[in-house]
N, C-alpha and C positions, 0 to 999 in steps of 0.2 A: 621154333615156333612156325607151325605150318600155316599155309594159306588159309586151310580150312578153320583152324583154330583162331585165326585173326577174324575171319569173317563171322565166326561165333561170337567173338568178343563184341564186334561192332554190333551184331544183332542184339546181344544181351544189353548194351549200352543205350541202343536205341529204344529197347523195351522199358529200361528204367527211367529215360527221359519221357516217353510217352506216359508211363503210369504217373510220374511226378506231375506232368502238365495236366492229365485228366483228374488229378487230385483236387485242382482248383474248381473243376467243373461238376464235381460230384454234389447231389444234394445232402450235405452232410454239415450239421451245425453243432457247436458246443458253446455254452456260455457258463458263467460262473456267478454265484450269488451267495451272499451271506444273510439268511433269514434271521439269524439271532447269533449271539456271541458263541464262539466255540464250534460253530457248525458251518462247513463249507459246502454247497450243493452244486454239482456240475450236471446242467442240463444237456443230454444228447439227443439228438434227433438225426434220422436218415439211417443209412447202412454203415454198421461196423464190420469192415471187411479188410482185406490185406492192404488196400489202398488207403484207407482212413484210420486204421489202428494205429499206426506209429504217432500220428498227431494225438489221438485219445490217450495213448500211453503216457506220452510226454506231458501232457496237461494234468493228467490225474496223478501222476508221479509228484509233479511240483506242488499239486495241492496237498498231497501227503506229507510233503517236506514243510508244509506252511505249520503255523502255530495252532490251526484248529485241530482238537482232538478227534473230531468225527467229520468224515467226508461221506457225503451222500451221493451215489450216483443215480440220478433220476433217468432211467432208461425207457420210459413211458413213449418216447417218441421215436425209438429204435424200429426200423422197418426189416432189418436182416441182421442176424448176429453170426458172423462167420467163425470158422475154427480158430483163427488167428486171435480174434476178439476173446473168446472164451479162454484161451490161453493166458492172454494178458490179464483178464480179470482175476483168473487164479493166482497169478503172479503178484498182481497189485494187492490182493488179499492177504497174501503171505506176507509182503512187505509191511502192509498196515499192522498185521499182527506182531511182527517182530519188533516194530518200533512203538507199540502201545497205543497205536491208532485204532479207530473203529471206522471201517468202510461198510458202508450199508447200501443195498440196491433197493431201488423203487422200481418195480417192474409191472407185472399185471397185463402185459401184451404177449401174444402167443409167439410172435417173432423172438423174443428173449427167453420165456418161460420153457417153451418146449425144446430148444437145443439143450438147456441146462438139465432138463428133466430127463431127456433121452440118454444123456451122457452120465447120468447119475451124479451130477455136480450141484442139482439144486439145493440140496441140504448143507452144502460147504459154506454158503454164504449166508450173511447177516441181512435181513429184509427189513425194511421200514416203509413209512408212508409219508408223503410230504405234509400232510395236515399234522401229523404228530410232530414233526420237526418244527413246522411253522408255528403252532399253537402253544408250544411249551412256555414260550415266554409270557403269553397272555393268561395260560391256564396251567399253573405249576403241576396239576395233577396229570396232565396230557401225556409228559414225557414217560410216566410210569405205566401207562396203559399199554396193553400188549399191541404190536405192530402186527400187521397180516402176516399169516403164516406162509412160507414157501410152498410152491406146488408139490403135492405128494406124488412120489413115483408110482406109477400104475402097476397093480399086482393082479393075480388071478388068471383069468383067461388068456390075457396077453402073454403072461410068461409061460402059461402051459403050451400056446402056439409056437413060442419061440423055441421051446425045449424038444419040440417034435421032429 
C-alpha cells in the first residue's frame, strides 16, 4: 500500500463520517401511520438524496415486511428526488410485487413527478391518494373509486425537438 492510497483511504473515511454526521442535520423526516387495517402509510418530507436514501430504504423495506398488504408512500412533502431515491423506489416496487404486496405512491409535487416523468418511470408505479385510503373505512365505496392517474409523459413538439 502506498502513502497516496493510505491518504486516499483516510479521505474517503473522513468523507463517510462527514456524510453520516450531516445525515442528522438534514431537514428530512419520516413517520409511519396505520389509517386503517391492512394499510401502512409512510410520510416522507424533505430531500430524498444519497444521504437520506439509506434510512428511507430501510424503513420502507421493514414496512413491506410487515403484515400490511398495502404500503403507501406519501411523498407530497418531498422537496428533492435524487437518482438514488428513484433507483430505490424501483427496487422497492419490485420487492413489493414479488412478495404480493401493493406499494402505492402519493405524489402531486413537481419535485417527485418531474424526475419520474423525465426518466419514463412514472407509469411503472401505482398511484393513490390519501383520502382514498383514509376514507375507505368510513365509505366502503371509496376504495373502489379511481385514484389519481400518474403524470402523462410529454409528447409531440418536445419529442420532435429532441430528435433534431
